[in-house]
N, C-alpha and C positions, 0 to 999 in steps of 0.2 A: 438678317445683323438686326442687335439692339444696338440702345448705345445709353450709354449709364454716364454719370455725376459723382465722382470719388474727393472727399473734402479732407483736405488736410492742414493743420495747421501747419504753418513754414518754420518755426520754432523747432518743428517734432521730424517733419518732412517735407520736405521743401520740391518746387520743382527742378529747381537744380540737382539737389539730391534722385532724384527720380532721371534725369539726366544722367549724371553720373553712376548710373549703378546698368546702363547700356541696354545690348538684347537682350541680357538674362534677366534684365527686368527685379523686379520687386515684389514678396508677397505682400499684401496690404493687410497686415495684421492689425489686432490691435483691439479691433471692435468688437463692442461689448453691448448690442442691441439687436434684440433678437429680430425683429425687421427690418434692420440694416443684411443681417446673417441671410434673411430669406430673402431678400434681394440679390446677393452677390451667390448665391443657390440656382438662380435664377439663368447667371453668364453663362453664356460659351464662349470655346477660343475663336478670337477674328473680331468680335463686339470693341466696337471703339468707346472711350467715354473721354470727357472733360475731366481736367485736371485743376479743383480750385481750392485756393489758398481761403482758407473761413481766419478768422480772428481781424488781423489788421487791413490786410487787402479784400479780402471779398470779391475776388475776381475769378474767371476763369481763366488762367493762363496757360492750357495747353490742353492736348489730344494725345492719350495714349491707347494701348488696346489691350487685351485681356490676351494674356499668353497660356494660362495653366486655370483650368475651373475648378470650381468650389473642392476643398480639400481643408483637414483638418489645421487648423492656427497652430505655427510653432510656438507662439508667444502661452496657450492655453493648457495647461495640464488636465484639466478637468473635461476635456473631450466635447464638449459643449460646442464650441465656437469652432467657423471655420471660414476660410477666406480664400480667393484668385491671389494669380500673379498679374502684373500688367508690367506693361512696359512703355516709355515713351515714343510717342510717333514723331509729334511735330510741335511747336512752339505757338502761341500767337503773337503776329507782329507787334497787336497792342493786345494788351489784357483786358478781359469785357468784366465792366465790375457788375456788383450785386444791384447797383441802383442803375447803371443802365439796360437790365434786365428787366427790371419792375418798370422801368420807363417805354418800354416794348409791349404794346397792344398783342401783340401776335403770342405774344411769351407770358401772359397773365394767369394761364393754366398750369405753367410748369410749376413742378415741385418743389422745387428751390424757392419761388414766392411765394407757396404759401406751407413750406414746411422747411424750414432754413437749420434747424437741427441736425434732421437725418442725415448722416454723414455718408451713406452709400444711399442712391438712388434713380429711379429711372428717368429717362428724357426721350422725348415722341422726336421722331425722324426729322420733323418740321423743324423742333425745337434747334436739335442740333445742328442742321442746316443754317440755321438763320445766325447761329451762335459765333460759328464758323468763319461766317462772314465776318459780322461784326470785328471778328478777331483778327483777320484778315488770312485767311486760309481760304480755298477753294474746297469745300468739301467734295467734289468728285476725284481732286488727285489723293485721297488718305485712303 
């Protein structure tokens, strides 16, 4: 299994919106960055990821699961862009802020710490486990 991070502005698509999509999930559409698109091409059904509120919150607020692998983005008429579908798995008891992540030495190499602008990014297994614990989730139960 691989782990990922999906960033969204809460005013555009929030964790509550993701929860509202239920088990059918939501297409992670609208990404217009080649590096992020290529990251999504690596995702497999069943992979887990963090749902990250960018802009005001700057915090990981929950865990999602990839439920459909890369396919054409329905919001793109050019055929250039692809996306995956994700569904909510579990909310964090306590959101884990970017500041908290930066303060943990073991997370210093995380892509989020070093490239805060990339909207979809990989997460290492040890980073996933550590952030889950910080957020009040036992990663073994996911």
